[in-house]
A tleap script that builds the chain and sets N, CA, C and O, in Angstrom:
source leaprc.protein.ff14SB
mol = sequence {
  NMET HIE ALA THR TRP LEU ASP ARG LEU ASP
  THR ARG ASP VAL PHE LEU ALA MET SER ALA
  ARG GLY ARG THR SER PHE ASN LYS ARG GLN
  LYS GLU ALA ALA ARG ARG ARG LYS GLN GLN
  GLU LYS GLU THR LYS ARG ALA GLU ARG ALA
  ALA GLU LYS LYS GLU ARG ASP PRO ASN ALA
  ALA GLU GLU ASP PRO ASP ILE ALA GLY ILE
  VAL PRO GLY PRO GLN ALA LEU PRO GLU GLU
  TRP GLY ILE VAL GLU LYS ASP GLU PRO GLU
  SER ASP ASP ASP GLU CPRO
}
set mol.1.N position { 0.561 51.069 -31.713 }
set mol.1.CA position { -0.649 50.276 -31.128 }
set mol.1.C position { -0.134 49.368 -30.095 }
set mol.1.O position { 0.918 48.734 -30.182 }
set mol.2.N position { -0.998 49.354 -29.060 }
set mol.2.CA position { -0.587 48.515 -27.901 }
set mol.2.C position { -1.142 47.164 -28.116 }
set mol.2.O position { -2.221 47.002 -28.688 }
set mol.3.N position { -0.339 46.079 -27.615 }
set mol.3.CA position { -0.739 44.765 -27.791 }
set mol.3.C position { -1.611 44.327 -26.587 }
set mol.3.O position { -1.281 44.691 -25.459 }
set mol.4.N position { -2.621 43.623 -26.765 }
set mol.4.CA position { -3.508 43.106 -25.675 }
set mol.4.C position { -2.914 41.749 -25.361 }
set mol.4.O position { -2.036 41.172 -26.003 }
set mol.5.N position { -3.562 41.319 -24.224 }
set mol.5.CA position { -3.111 40.001 -23.755 }
set mol.5.C position { -3.459 38.872 -24.724 }
set mol.5.O position { -2.821 37.822 -24.800 }
set mol.6.N position { -4.567 39.195 -25.483 }
set mol.6.CA position { -5.050 38.084 -26.509 }
set mol.6.C position { -4.015 37.932 -27.654 }
set mol.6.O position { -3.792 36.857 -28.211 }
set mol.7.N position { -3.351 39.197 -27.983 }
set mol.7.CA position { -2.329 39.333 -29.112 }
set mol.7.C position { -1.121 38.447 -28.567 }
set mol.7.O position { -0.537 37.693 -29.346 }
set mol.8.N position { -0.745 38.538 -27.220 }
set mol.8.CA position { 0.420 37.925 -26.829 }
set mol.8.C position { 0.302 36.377 -26.604 }
set mol.8.O position { 1.347 35.738 -26.480 }
set mol.9.N position { -0.725 35.836 -26.552 }
set mol.9.CA position { -0.865 34.421 -26.379 }
set mol.9.C position { -0.442 33.599 -27.552 }
set mol.9.O position { -0.816 33.953 -28.670 }
set mol.10.N position { 0.261 32.595 -27.415 }
set mol.10.CA position { 0.830 31.756 -28.487 }
set mol.10.C position { -0.334 30.711 -28.846 }
set mol.10.O position { -0.990 30.210 -27.933 }
set mol.11.N position { -0.552 30.428 -30.026 }
set mol.11.CA position { -1.663 29.588 -30.288 }
set mol.11.C position { -1.419 28.200 -29.786 }
set mol.11.O position { -2.367 27.477 -29.478 }
set mol.12.N position { -0.181 27.809 -29.695 }
set mol.12.CA position { 0.162 26.453 -28.983 }
set mol.12.C position { -0.339 26.458 -27.561 }
set mol.12.O position { -0.924 25.455 -27.151 }
set mol.13.N position { -0.157 27.528 -26.751 }
set mol.13.CA position { -0.731 27.654 -25.418 }
set mol.13.C position { -2.162 27.483 -25.252 }
set mol.13.O position { -2.670 26.874 -24.310 }
set mol.14.N position { -2.845 28.085 -26.270 }
set mol.14.CA position { -4.259 27.996 -26.219 }
set mol.14.C position { -4.707 26.682 -26.543 }
set mol.14.O position { -5.681 26.199 -25.967 }
set mol.15.N position { -4.042 26.039 -27.460 }
set mol.15.CA position { -4.366 24.612 -27.836 }
set mol.15.C position { -4.203 23.679 -26.593 }
set mol.15.O position { -5.076 22.873 -26.271 }
set mol.16.N position { -3.081 23.834 -25.947 }
set mol.16.CA position { -2.760 23.048 -24.863 }
set mol.16.C position { -3.672 23.214 -23.766 }
set mol.16.O position { -4.054 22.211 -23.162 }
set mol.17.N position { -4.106 24.472 -23.402 }
set mol.17.CA position { -5.041 24.760 -22.493 }
set mol.17.C position { -6.387 24.146 -22.819 }
set mol.17.O position { -7.028 23.556 -21.948 }
set mol.18.N position { -6.825 24.277 -24.068 }
set mol.18.CA position { -8.209 23.649 -24.326 }
set mol.18.C position { -8.165 22.072 -24.292 }
set mol.18.O position { -9.133 21.420 -23.900 }
set mol.19.N position { -7.053 21.525 -24.702 }
set mol.19.CA position { -7.031 20.090 -24.682 }
set mol.19.C position { -7.021 19.559 -23.223 }
set mol.19.O position { -7.581 18.503 -22.927 }
set mol.20.N position { -6.371 20.325 -22.333 }
set mol.20.CA position { -6.355 19.887 -20.877 }
set mol.20.C position { -7.645 19.984 -20.304 }
set mol.20.O position { -8.072 19.133 -19.523 }
set mol.21.N position { -8.320 21.037 -20.677 }
set mol.21.CA position { -9.695 21.122 -20.219 }
set mol.21.C position { -10.704 20.095 -20.683 }
set mol.21.O position { -11.579 19.646 -19.943 }
set mol.22.N position { -10.542 19.755 -21.913 }
set mol.22.CA position { -11.383 18.754 -22.600 }
set mol.22.C position { -11.237 17.343 -22.010 }
set mol.22.O position { -12.195 16.577 -21.905 }
set mol.23.N position { -9.899 17.020 -21.604 }
set mol.23.CA position { -9.690 15.637 -20.993 }
set mol.23.C position { -10.453 15.378 -19.763 }
set mol.23.O position { -11.002 14.301 -19.528 }
set mol.24.N position { -10.471 16.478 -18.927 }
set mol.24.CA position { -11.296 16.297 -17.578 }
set mol.24.C position { -12.635 15.968 -17.827 }
set mol.24.O position { -13.187 15.033 -17.247 }
set mol.25.N position { -13.288 16.800 -18.798 }
set mol.25.CA position { -14.782 16.594 -18.890 }
set mol.25.C position { -14.982 15.180 -19.527 }
set mol.25.O position { -15.890 14.431 -19.167 }
set mol.26.N position { -14.038 14.852 -20.536 }
set mol.26.CA position { -14.159 13.491 -21.104 }
set mol.26.C position { -14.046 12.335 -19.945 }
set mol.26.O position { -14.816 11.376 -19.900 }
set mol.27.N position { -13.192 12.516 -19.201 }
set mol.27.CA position { -13.054 11.499 -18.055 }
set mol.27.C position { -14.216 11.516 -17.161 }
set mol.27.O position { -14.619 10.458 -16.680 }
set mol.28.N position { -14.854 12.770 -16.870 }
set mol.28.CA position { -15.981 12.808 -16.136 }
set mol.28.C position { -17.191 12.094 -16.759 }
set mol.28.O position { -17.948 11.394 -16.087 }
set mol.29.N position { -17.328 12.299 -18.036 }
set mol.29.CA position { -18.387 11.649 -18.891 }
set mol.29.C position { -18.268 10.166 -18.886 }
set mol.29.O position { -19.256 9.436 -18.801 }
set mol.30.N position { -16.862 9.664 -18.994 }
set mol.30.CA position { -16.710 8.233 -18.869 }
set mol.30.C position { -17.134 7.613 -17.549 }
set mol.30.O position { -17.711 6.529 -17.465 }
set mol.31.N position { -16.775 8.452 -16.441 }
set mol.31.CA position { -17.113 7.903 -15.112 }
set mol.31.C position { -18.556 7.806 -14.944 }
set mol.31.O position { -19.088 6.802 -14.469 }
set mol.32.N position { -19.275 8.965 -15.374 }
set mol.32.CA position { -20.753 8.870 -15.228 }
set mol.32.C position { -21.349 7.753 -16.027 }
set mol.32.O position { -22.210 7.037 -15.515 }
set mol.33.N position { -20.939 7.568 -17.249 }
set mol.33.CA position { -21.575 6.502 -18.126 }
set mol.33.C position { -21.308 5.113 -17.432 }
set mol.33.O position { -22.185 4.250 -17.428 }
set mol.34.N position { -20.086 4.917 -16.849 }
set mol.34.CA position { -19.738 3.621 -16.193 }
set mol.34.C position { -20.706 3.580 -14.920 }
set mol.34.O position { -21.283 2.529 -14.640 }
set mol.35.N position { -20.852 4.562 -14.268 }
set mol.35.CA position { -21.825 4.564 -13.041 }
set mol.35.C position { -23.256 4.209 -13.493 }
set mol.35.O position { -23.936 3.401 -12.860 }
set mol.36.N position { -23.691 4.828 -14.592 }
set mol.36.CA position { -25.041 4.461 -15.123 }
set mol.36.C position { -25.124 3.031 -15.333 }
set mol.36.O position { -26.032 2.345 -14.865 }
set mol.37.N position { -24.015 2.509 -16.155 }
set mol.37.CA position { -24.041 1.019 -16.450 }
set mol.37.C position { -24.101 0.084 -15.370 }
set mol.37.O position { -24.737 -0.968 -15.440 }
set mol.38.N position { -23.389 0.488 -14.285 }
set mol.38.CA position { -23.267 -0.278 -13.150 }
set mol.38.C position { -24.621 -0.345 -12.341 }
set mol.38.O position { -25.005 -1.376 -11.789 }
set mol.39.N position { -25.296 0.827 -12.322 }
set mol.39.CA position { -26.587 1.056 -11.589 }
set mol.39.C position { -27.638 0.308 -12.491 }
set mol.39.O position { -28.552 -0.244 -11.877 }
set mol.40.N position { -27.636 0.224 -13.725 }
set mol.40.CA position { -28.457 -0.549 -14.466 }
set mol.40.C position { -28.339 -1.997 -14.432 }
set mol.40.O position { -29.339 -2.711 -14.523 }
set mol.41.N position { -27.099 -2.491 -14.299 }
set mol.41.CA position { -26.924 -3.912 -14.056 }
set mol.41.C position { -27.313 -4.424 -12.698 }
set mol.41.O position { -27.614 -5.595 -12.467 }
set mol.42.N position { -27.280 -3.377 -11.755 }
set mol.42.CA position { -27.738 -3.672 -10.257 }
set mol.42.C position { -29.262 -3.745 -10.313 }
set mol.42.O position { -29.854 -4.567 -9.613 }
set mol.43.N position { -29.883 -2.949 -11.086 }
set mol.43.CA position { -31.306 -2.918 -11.123 }
set mol.43.C position { -31.846 -4.227 -11.807 }
set mol.43.O position { -32.829 -4.837 -11.388 }
set mol.44.N position { -31.068 -4.613 -12.956 }
set mol.44.CA position { -31.526 -5.954 -13.539 }
set mol.44.C position { -31.336 -7.144 -12.616 }
set mol.44.O position { -32.136 -8.080 -12.581 }
set mol.45.N position { -30.270 -7.069 -11.891 }
set mol.45.CA position { -30.059 -8.250 -10.915 }
set mol.45.C position { -31.118 -8.276 -9.795 }
set mol.45.O position { -31.546 -9.343 -9.354 }
set mol.46.N position { -31.523 -7.086 -9.349 }
set mol.46.CA position { -32.540 -6.900 -8.404 }
set mol.46.C position { -33.922 -7.479 -8.948 }
set mol.46.O position { -34.678 -8.200 -8.296 }
set mol.47.N position { -34.105 -7.073 -10.160 }
set mol.47.CA position { -35.465 -7.608 -10.895 }
set mol.47.C position { -35.364 -9.133 -10.937 }
set mol.47.O position { -36.346 -9.777 -10.568 }
set mol.48.N position { -34.260 -9.772 -11.356 }
set mol.48.CA position { -34.116 -11.190 -11.506 }
set mol.48.C position { -34.315 -11.849 -10.029 }
set mol.48.O position { -35.084 -12.801 -9.889 }
set mol.49.N position { -33.704 -11.389 -9.107 }
set mol.49.CA position { -33.950 -11.913 -7.737 }
set mol.49.C position { -35.310 -11.946 -7.296 }
set mol.49.O position { -35.806 -12.929 -6.745 }
set mol.50.N position { -36.019 -10.701 -7.573 }
set mol.50.CA position { -37.388 -10.453 -7.248 }
set mol.50.C position { -38.300 -11.570 -7.887 }
set mol.50.O position { -39.156 -12.150 -7.219 }
set mol.51.N position { -38.068 -11.839 -9.216 }
set mol.51.CA position { -38.715 -12.802 -10.012 }
set mol.51.C position { -38.472 -14.189 -9.461 }
set mol.51.O position { -39.401 -14.991 -9.374 }
set mol.52.N position { -37.273 -14.477 -9.097 }
set mol.52.CA position { -37.010 -15.838 -8.649 }
set mol.52.C position { -37.641 -16.093 -7.275 }
set mol.52.O position { -38.057 -17.213 -6.975 }
set mol.53.N position { -37.713 -14.980 -6.390 }
set mol.53.CA position { -38.309 -15.117 -5.145 }
set mol.53.C position { -39.900 -15.391 -5.179 }
set mol.53.O position { -40.520 -16.022 -4.324 }
set mol.54.N position { -40.443 -14.782 -6.355 }
set mol.54.CA position { -41.843 -14.872 -6.460 }
set mol.54.C position { -42.210 -16.384 -6.959 }
set mol.54.O position { -43.264 -16.959 -6.689 }
set mol.55.N position { -41.136 -16.919 -7.742 }
set mol.55.CA position { -41.376 -18.391 -8.307 }
set mol.55.C position { -41.181 -19.439 -7.212 }
set mol.55.O position { -41.750 -20.528 -7.293 }
set mol.56.N position { -40.451 -19.150 -6.278 }
set mol.56.CA position { -40.193 -20.130 -5.293 }
set mol.56.C position { -41.345 -20.361 -4.323 }
set mol.56.O position { -42.051 -19.421 -3.958 }
set mol.57.N position { -41.529 -21.573 -3.918 }
set mol.57.CA position { -42.666 -22.008 -3.054 }
set mol.57.C position { -42.137 -21.776 -1.571 }
set mol.57.O position { -41.112 -22.344 -1.195 }
set mol.58.N position { -42.806 -20.989 -0.800 }
set mol.58.CA position { -42.404 -20.624 0.421 }
set mol.58.C position { -42.517 -21.833 1.445 }
set mol.58.O position { -41.819 -21.883 2.457 }
set mol.59.N position { -43.358 -22.706 1.139 }
set mol.59.CA position { -43.550 -23.887 2.054 }
set mol.59.C position { -42.535 -24.953 1.770 }
set mol.59.O position { -42.316 -25.789 2.648 }
set mol.60.N position { -41.885 -25.005 0.608 }
set mol.60.CA position { -40.761 -25.977 0.260 }
set mol.60.C position { -39.600 -25.581 0.942 }
set mol.60.O position { -38.872 -24.837 0.284 }
set mol.61.N position { -39.199 -25.879 2.131 }
set mol.61.CA position { -38.038 -25.548 2.728 }
set mol.61.C position { -37.042 -26.492 2.282 }
set mol.61.O position { -37.232 -27.694 2.465 }
set mol.62.N position { -35.968 -26.054 1.698 }
set mol.62.CA position { -34.888 -26.975 1.377 }
set mol.62.C position { -34.115 -27.339 2.471 }
set mol.62.O position { -33.963 -26.523 3.380 }
set mol.63.N position { -33.537 -28.580 2.533 }
set mol.63.CA position { -32.812 -29.181 3.657 }
set mol.63.C position { -31.380 -28.662 3.566 }
set mol.63.O position { -30.770 -28.705 2.498 }
set mol.64.N position { -30.828 -28.157 4.718 }
set mol.64.CA position { -29.546 -27.724 4.842 }
set mol.64.C position { -28.600 -28.875 4.617 }
set mol.64.O position { -28.683 -29.828 5.392 }
set mol.65.N position { -27.673 -28.899 3.603 }
set mol.65.CA position { -26.658 -29.871 3.444 }
set mol.65.C position { -25.765 -30.167 4.678 }
set mol.65.O position { -25.270 -31.281 4.851 }
set mol.66.N position { -25.605 -29.277 5.406 }
set mol.66.CA position { -24.810 -29.517 6.666 }
set mol.66.C position { -25.460 -30.447 7.617 }
set mol.66.O position { -24.762 -31.216 8.278 }
set mol.67.N position { -26.646 -30.431 7.724 }
set mol.67.CA position { -27.415 -31.122 8.702 }
set mol.67.C position { -28.371 -32.191 8.131 }
set mol.67.O position { -29.284 -32.692 8.787 }
set mol.68.N position { -28.095 -32.476 6.927 }
set mol.68.CA position { -29.005 -33.507 6.227 }
set mol.68.C position { -28.731 -34.895 6.826 }
set mol.68.O position { -27.593 -35.333 6.991 }
set mol.69.N position { -29.785 -35.513 7.119 }
set mol.69.CA position { -29.711 -36.889 7.615 }
set mol.69.C position { -29.544 -36.946 9.178 }
set mol.69.O position { -29.460 -38.045 9.726 }
set mol.70.N position { -29.499 -35.883 9.839 }
set mol.70.CA position { -29.385 -35.932 11.302 }
set mol.70.C position { -30.820 -36.169 11.907 }
set mol.70.O position { -31.838 -35.574 11.552 }
set mol.71.N position { -30.735 -37.072 12.813 }
set mol.71.CA position { -32.116 -37.332 13.529 }
set mol.71.C position { -32.053 -36.715 14.721 }
set mol.71.O position { -31.007 -36.840 15.358 }
set mol.72.N position { -33.097 -35.959 15.254 }
set mol.72.CA position { -33.114 -35.356 16.632 }
set mol.72.C position { -33.031 -36.439 17.707 }
set mol.72.O position { -33.419 -37.577 17.442 }
set mol.73.N position { -32.562 -36.144 18.859 }
set mol.73.CA position { -32.532 -36.989 19.925 }
set mol.73.C position { -31.064 -37.627 20.031 }
set mol.73.O position { -30.086 -37.265 19.377 }
set mol.74.N position { -31.108 -38.654 20.991 }
set mol.74.CA position { -29.835 -39.404 21.244 }
set mol.74.C position { -29.289 -40.056 20.000 }
set mol.74.O position { -30.084 -40.690 19.306 }
set mol.75.N position { -28.009 -39.975 19.632 }
set mol.75.CA position { -27.397 -40.553 18.524 }
set mol.75.C position { -26.749 -41.905 18.843 }
set mol.75.O position { -26.259 -42.057 19.962 }
set mol.76.N position { -26.713 -42.836 18.003 }
set mol.76.CA position { -25.872 -44.070 18.226 }
set mol.76.C position { -24.421 -43.791 18.177 }
set mol.76.O position { -23.967 -42.992 17.358 }
set mol.77.N position { -23.679 -44.422 19.024 }
set mol.77.CA position { -22.256 -44.132 19.014 }
set mol.77.C position { -21.559 -44.895 17.865 }
set mol.77.O position { -21.899 -46.035 17.547 }
set mol.78.N position { -20.624 -44.247 17.293 }
set mol.78.CA position { -19.775 -44.833 16.117 }
set mol.78.C position { -19.223 -46.089 16.517 }
set mol.78.O position { -18.823 -46.285 17.664 }
set mol.79.N position { -19.185 -47.055 15.494 }
set mol.79.CA position { -18.585 -48.411 15.682 }
set mol.79.C position { -17.269 -48.369 16.030 }
set mol.79.O position { -16.889 -49.127 16.922 }
set mol.80.N position { -16.359 -47.495 15.405 }
set mol.80.CA position { -15.071 -47.392 15.491 }
set mol.80.C position { -14.665 -47.138 16.971 }
set mol.80.O position { -13.522 -47.427 17.323 }
set mol.81.N position { -15.432 -46.682 17.730 }
set mol.81.CA position { -15.209 -46.329 19.098 }
set mol.81.C position { -14.956 -47.553 19.996 }
set mol.81.O position { -14.210 -47.519 20.975 }
set mol.82.N position { -15.654 -48.662 19.574 }
set mol.82.CA position { -15.467 -49.986 20.207 }
set mol.82.C position { -16.344 -50.156 21.385 }
set mol.82.O position { -16.094 -51.078 22.161 }
set mol.83.N position { -17.407 -49.320 21.618 }
set mol.83.CA position { -18.193 -49.499 22.953 }
set mol.83.C position { -19.494 -50.137 22.422 }
set mol.83.O position { -20.131 -49.704 21.461 }
set mol.84.N position { -19.825 -51.259 23.192 }
set mol.84.CA position { -21.043 -51.994 22.745 }
set mol.84.C position { -22.070 -51.590 23.767 }
set mol.84.O position { -21.796 -51.544 24.967 }
set mol.85.N position { -23.253 -51.300 23.279 }
set mol.85.CA position { -24.366 -50.919 24.150 }
set mol.85.C position { -25.187 -52.112 24.466 }
set mol.85.O position { -25.405 -52.924 23.567 }
set mol.86.N position { -25.645 -52.291 25.612 }
set mol.86.CA position { -26.446 -53.466 26.056 }
set mol.86.C position { -27.829 -53.152 25.804 }
set mol.86.O position { -28.249 -52.035 26.103 }
set mol.87.N position { -28.650 -54.099 25.237 }
set mol.87.CA position { -30.067 -53.908 24.981 }
set mol.87.C position { -30.890 -53.737 26.183 }
set mol.87.O position { -31.753 -52.868 26.308 }
set mol.88.N position { -30.540 -54.707 27.151 }
set mol.88.CA position { -31.395 -54.861 28.379 }
set mol.88.C position { -30.589 -54.389 29.616 }
set mol.88.O position { -29.390 -54.639 29.735 }
set mol.89.N position { -31.331 -53.673 30.559 }
set mol.89.CA position { -30.581 -53.424 31.701 }
set mol.89.C position { -30.076 -54.562 32.483 }
set mol.89.O position { -30.709 -55.610 32.358 }
set mol.90.N position { -29.027 -54.558 33.288 }
set mol.90.CA position { -28.588 -55.708 34.088 }
set mol.90.C position { -29.521 -56.080 35.242 }
set mol.90.O position { -29.992 -55.139 35.882 }
set mol.91.N position { -29.834 -57.264 35.575 }
set mol.91.CA position { -30.641 -57.573 36.676 }
set mol.91.C position { -29.709 -58.198 37.758 }
set mol.91.O position { -28.831 -58.999 37.438 }
set mol.92.N position { -29.907 -57.843 38.951 }
set mol.92.CA position { -29.181 -58.301 40.058 }
set mol.92.C position { -29.857 -59.682 40.541 }
set mol.92.O position { -30.954 -59.706 41.099 }
set mol.93.N position { -29.131 -60.767 40.283 }
set mol.93.CA position { -29.723 -62.138 40.775 }
set mol.93.C position { -29.365 -62.220 42.187 }
set mol.93.O position { -30.031 -63.052 42.803 }
set mol.94.N position { -28.530 -61.609 42.841 }
set mol.94.CA position { -28.231 -61.790 44.217 }
set mol.94.C position { -29.112 -61.312 45.161 }
set mol.94.O position { -28.998 -61.724 46.315 }
set mol.95.N position { -30.033 -60.460 44.858 }
set mol.95.CA position { -30.930 -59.979 45.813 }
set mol.95.C position { -32.082 -60.978 45.957 }
set mol.95.O position { -32.629 -61.491 44.980 }
set mol.96.N position { -32.441 -61.238 47.303 }
set mol.96.CA position { -33.678 -62.105 47.532 }
set mol.96.C position { -34.987 -61.692 47.069 }
set mol.96.O position { -35.967 -62.410 47.267 }
savepdb mol mol.pdb
quit
């Protein structure tokens, strides 16, 4: 009787081949599950931001901390510069 290719296979080789194939699909399932979890987390964050945006008053503009307290227009010179500004313009007494 003639041996077929199936008879020539060692059971150890079949086991190793099956286990190698299973690991790839296991890794793929793990990656897909991680991707689904990440997408779910993103969707949750989007929903939270949307809810916060609806709760905010659009007319209540918060003041930027970088420019808080700045008044438009000419600013007074700092005292440490040592420049004294005169309140009145000088008048020329020499002119007739």
